[in-house]
ROKOLTOR-889003 format. One record per residue (C-alpha): residue number from 1; residue in one letter; x, y, z. Coordinates in Angstrom, 2 decimals, always signed. Example, Ala and Ser with C-alpha at 12.3 -4.5 7.8 and 13.67 -1.06 7.14 Angstrom:
ROKOLTOR-889003
pos: 1	code: A	xx: +12.30	yy: -4.50	zz: +7.80
pos: 2	code: S	xx: +13.67	yy: -1.06	zz: +7.14
//
This chain:
ROKOLTOR-889003
pos: 1	code: M	xx: +34.83	yy: -8.74	zz: -4.50
pos: 2	code: A	xx: +33.57	yy: -11.04	zz: -1.95
pos: 3	code: D	xx: +30.92	yy: -13.35	zz: -2.82
pos: 4	code: L	xx: +27.32	yy: -11.91	zz: -1.15
pos: 5	code: D	xx: +25.81	yy: -14.38	zz: +0.49
pos: 6	code: I	xx: +21.63	yy: -12.97	zz: +0.65
pos: 7	code: T	xx: +20.51	yy: -15.81	zz: +2.61
pos: 8	code: K	xx: +22.91	yy: -14.54	zz: +5.37
pos: 9	code: A	xx: +22.05	yy: -11.27	zz: +5.30
pos: 10	code: L	xx: +18.35	yy: -11.59	zz: +4.84
pos: 11	code: K	xx: +19.04	yy: -14.05	zz: +8.03
pos: 12	code: N	xx: +20.69	yy: -11.00	zz: +9.91
pos: 13	code: I	xx: +18.18	yy: -8.06	zz: +8.89
pos: 14	code: S	xx: +14.87	yy: -10.13	zz: +9.90
pos: 15	code: K	xx: +16.72	yy: -9.96	zz: +14.13
pos: 16	code: V	xx: +15.65	yy: -6.11	zz: +13.66
pos: 17	code: K	xx: +13.05	yy: -5.76	zz: +15.45
pos: 18	code: L	xx: +10.91	yy: -2.65	zz: +15.98
pos: 19	code: N	xx: +7.61	yy: -3.83	zz: +17.30
pos: 20	code: G	xx: +6.81	yy: -0.86	zz: +19.60
pos: 21	code: G	xx: +6.77	yy: +2.56	zz: +19.64
pos: 22	code: V	xx: +6.16	yy: +4.78	zz: +17.15
pos: 23	code: V	xx: +8.30	yy: +3.67	zz: +14.01
pos: 24	code: G	xx: +7.85	yy: -0.22	zz: +14.51
pos: 25	code: K	xx: +3.83	yy: -0.22	zz: +14.34
pos: 26	code: T	xx: +3.74	yy: +2.40	zz: +11.08
pos: 27	code: C	xx: +6.59	yy: +0.84	zz: +9.38
pos: 28	code: T	xx: +4.31	yy: -2.52	zz: +9.78
pos: 29	code: V	xx: +1.10	yy: -0.69	zz: +9.11
pos: 30	code: L	xx: +3.05	yy: +0.39	zz: +5.69
pos: 31	code: L	xx: +4.60	yy: -2.72	zz: +5.02
pos: 32	code: V	xx: +0.52	yy: -4.42	zz: +5.34
pos: 33	code: V	xx: -0.65	yy: -1.61	zz: +2.73
pos: 34	code: V	xx: +2.13	yy: -1.70	zz: +0.15
pos: 35	code: L	xx: +1.39	yy: -5.41	zz: +0.26
pos: 36	code: V	xx: -2.28	yy: -4.79	zz: -0.41
pos: 37	code: I	xx: -1.62	yy: -1.97	zz: -2.70
pos: 38	code: L	xx: +0.98	yy: -4.81	zz: -5.03
pos: 39	code: A	xx: -1.46	yy: -7.62	zz: -4.30
pos: 40	code: I	xx: -4.31	yy: -5.66	zz: -6.26
pos: 41	code: V	xx: -1.92	yy: -4.33	zz: -9.06
pos: 42	code: W	xx: -0.91	yy: -8.70	zz: -9.17
pos: 43	code: V	xx: -4.73	yy: -9.62	zz: -10.32
pos: 44	code: A	xx: -4.96	yy: -6.61	zz: -11.98
pos: 45	code: R	xx: -2.57	yy: -7.44	zz: -13.98
pos: 46	code: D	xx: -2.64	yy: -3.89	zz: -16.30
pos: 47	code: I	xx: +0.17	yy: -2.13	zz: -17.26
pos: 48	code: Y	xx: -0.89	yy: +1.60	zz: -16.23
pos: 49	code: F	xx: -2.61	yy: +0.53	zz: -12.75
pos: 50	code: C	xx: +1.57	yy: -0.72	zz: -12.46
pos: 51	code: Y	xx: +2.45	yy: +2.18	zz: -12.76
pos: 52	code: F	xx: -0.01	yy: +3.92	zz: -10.60
pos: 53	code: A	xx: +0.47	yy: +2.06	zz: -8.08
pos: 54	code: L	xx: +4.10	yy: +2.41	zz: -8.27
pos: 55	code: T	xx: +4.03	yy: +5.70	zz: -7.60
pos: 56	code: V	xx: +1.27	yy: +6.10	zz: -5.23
pos: 57	code: I	xx: +3.69	yy: +3.39	zz: -2.90
pos: 58	code: F	xx: +7.02	yy: +6.07	zz: -3.68
pos: 59	code: I	xx: +5.06	yy: +8.69	zz: -2.64
pos: 60	code: L	xx: +3.46	yy: +6.98	zz: +0.04
pos: 61	code: V	xx: +6.34	yy: +4.87	zz: +1.49
pos: 62	code: G	xx: +8.64	yy: +8.38	zz: +1.03
pos: 63	code: G	xx: +6.75	yy: +10.69	zz: +2.52
pos: 64	code: L	xx: +5.56	yy: +8.27	zz: +5.88
pos: 65	code: M	xx: +9.15	yy: +7.79	zz: +5.94
pos: 66	code: W	xx: +10.69	yy: +11.20	zz: +5.80
pos: 67	code: R	xx: +7.82	yy: +12.04	zz: +8.33
pos: 68	code: L	xx: +9.19	yy: +8.77	zz: +10.97
pos: 69	code: I	xx: +12.59	yy: +10.02	zz: +10.40
pos: 70	code: N	xx: +12.69	yy: +13.35	zz: +11.09
pos: 71	code: F	xx: +10.30	yy: +11.98	zz: +14.57
pos: 72	code: A	xx: +12.25	yy: +9.61	zz: +15.23
pos: 73	code: D	xx: +15.39	yy: +12.15	zz: +15.23
pos: 74	code: K	xx: +13.82	yy: +14.78	zz: +17.28
pos: 75	code: N	xx: +12.41	yy: +11.95	zz: +19.87
pos: 76	code: P	xx: +13.95	yy: +9.27	zz: +19.80
pos: 77	code: Q	xx: +12.95	yy: +8.03	zz: +23.51
pos: 78	code: A	xx: +9.05	yy: +7.83	zz: +22.01
pos: 79	code: A	xx: +9.36	yy: +6.50	zz: +19.06
pos: 80	code: L	xx: +11.24	yy: +3.32	zz: +20.04
pos: 81	code: L	xx: +9.11	yy: +3.11	zz: +22.97
pos: 82	code: E	xx: +6.01	yy: +1.96	zz: +23.80
pos: 83	code: G	xx: +3.98	yy: +4.05	zz: +26.56
pos: 84	code: G	xx: +4.50	yy: +1.64	zz: +29.88
pos: 85	code: E	xx: +8.05	yy: +2.17	zz: +28.41
pos: 86	code: F	xx: +8.35	yy: +5.32	zz: +27.97
pos: 87	code: L	xx: +6.69	yy: +5.65	zz: +31.25
pos: 88	code: V	xx: +9.43	yy: +4.10	zz: +32.95
pos: 89	code: H	xx: +12.04	yy: +5.44	zz: +30.72
pos: 90	code: Q	xx: +10.49	yy: +8.91	zz: +31.63
pos: 91	code: Q	xx: +10.61	yy: +8.26	zz: +35.73
pos: 92	code: I	xx: +14.41	yy: +7.46	zz: +35.24
pos: 93	code: E	xx: +15.20	yy: +10.52	zz: +33.35
pos: 94	code: Y	xx: +13.20	yy: +12.49	zz: +36.30
pos: 95	code: A	xx: +14.88	yy: +9.98	zz: +38.86
pos: 96	code: R	xx: +18.06	yy: +11.09	zz: +37.73
pos: 97	code: K	xx: +17.92	yy: +14.41	zz: +37.65
pos: 98	code: G	xx: +16.58	yy: +14.48	zz: +41.32
pos: 99	code: V	xx: +12.29	yy: +14.74	zz: +41.02
pos: 100	code: P	xx: +11.06	yy: +11.78	zz: +43.15
pos: 101	code: N	xx: +8.40	yy: +11.45	zz: +40.99
pos: 102	code: L	xx: +6.08	yy: +12.34	zz: +37.24
pos: 103	code: P	xx: +4.06	yy: +15.55	zz: +37.40
pos: 104	code: A	xx: +0.75	yy: +13.67	zz: +38.45
pos: 105	code: T	xx: -1.47	yy: +16.41	zz: +35.53
pos: 106	code: A	xx: +0.32	yy: +18.09	zz: +32.77
pos: 107	code: S	xx: -0.12	yy: +21.85	zz: +32.75
pos: 108	code: T	xx: -3.01	yy: +23.44	zz: +30.44
pos: 109	code: T	xx: -2.34	yy: +26.41	zz: +28.62
pos: 110	code: N	xx: -5.30	yy: +27.87	zz: +31.08
pos: 111	code: T	xx: -3.12	yy: +28.58	zz: +34.28
pos: 112	code: E	xx: -5.82	yy: +30.79	zz: +35.74
pos: 113	code: A	xx: -7.69	yy: +29.39	zz: +38.35
pos: 114	code: Q	xx: -11.98	yy: +29.47	zz: +38.15
pos: 115	code: P	xx: -14.23	yy: +29.55	zz: +40.53
pos: 116	code: T	xx: -15.98	yy: +26.26	zz: +41.15
pos: 117	code: P	xx: -19.22	yy: +26.14	zz: +43.27
pos: 118	code: I	xx: -19.71	yy: +24.33	zz: +45.94
pos: 119	code: D	xx: -23.17	yy: +23.39	zz: +47.13
pos: 120	code: L	xx: -23.14	yy: +22.73	zz: +50.61
pos: 121	code: G	xx: -26.73	yy: +21.60	zz: +51.95
pos: 122	code: G	xx: -28.04	yy: +25.28	zz: +51.16
pos: 123	code: T	xx: -24.59	yy: +27.39	zz: +51.21
pos: 124	code: E	xx: -22.62	yy: +28.20	zz: +48.35
pos: 125	code: V	xx: -19.02	yy: +28.24	zz: +48.43
pos: 126	code: Q	xx: -16.31	yy: +29.98	zz: +45.82
pos: 127	code: V	xx: -13.46	yy: +27.79	zz: +45.58
pos: 128	code: T	xx: -10.80	yy: +30.33	zz: +43.88
pos: 129	code: E	xx: -7.34	yy: +28.34	zz: +44.78
pos: 130	code: P	xx: -6.49	yy: +24.99	zz: +45.14
pos: 131	code: D	xx: -5.90	yy: +23.47	zz: +48.05
pos: 132	code: K	xx: -1.90	yy: +23.22	zz: +49.11
pos: 133	code: P	xx: -0.36	yy: +20.14	zz: +49.68
pos: 134	code: S	xx: +0.79	yy: +19.40	zz: +53.26
pos: 135	code: E	xx: +4.07	yy: +18.90	zz: +54.17
pos: 136	code: K	xx: +3.83	yy: +15.33	zz: +54.87
pos: 137	code: E	xx: +2.16	yy: +14.84	zz: +51.07
pos: 138	code: S	xx: +5.16	yy: +16.16	zz: +49.60
pos: 139	code: E	xx: +7.98	yy: +14.46	zz: +50.77
//
């Protein structure tokens, strides 16, 4: 069996950085929570409290990592990219598909236009349909 150099392995592991996106931020928070629980156990020095804390850590880490892996499997870009990086990625994807710009607003569940009263100095006008964009704006 080959000799295992722990320090070399730890140096290589420390090069992996997931500081962006949901996965990186959640893993950082999870690590801090585990360290705080371990510090509390260290101060308490009670064997039953230690068992309880280890159970809580196991359930917490196991559950959250399961959810993170499922989320990253379904949404790999959102899991690893920050907000601005994710938007740039989406713009690249849309440009590759032939859409020049991202849609300005997200679609809503209520697609029916609601009339909006506009007061024009004493006369009231009902607007029921949004204005159509001119040909110059759509180019």
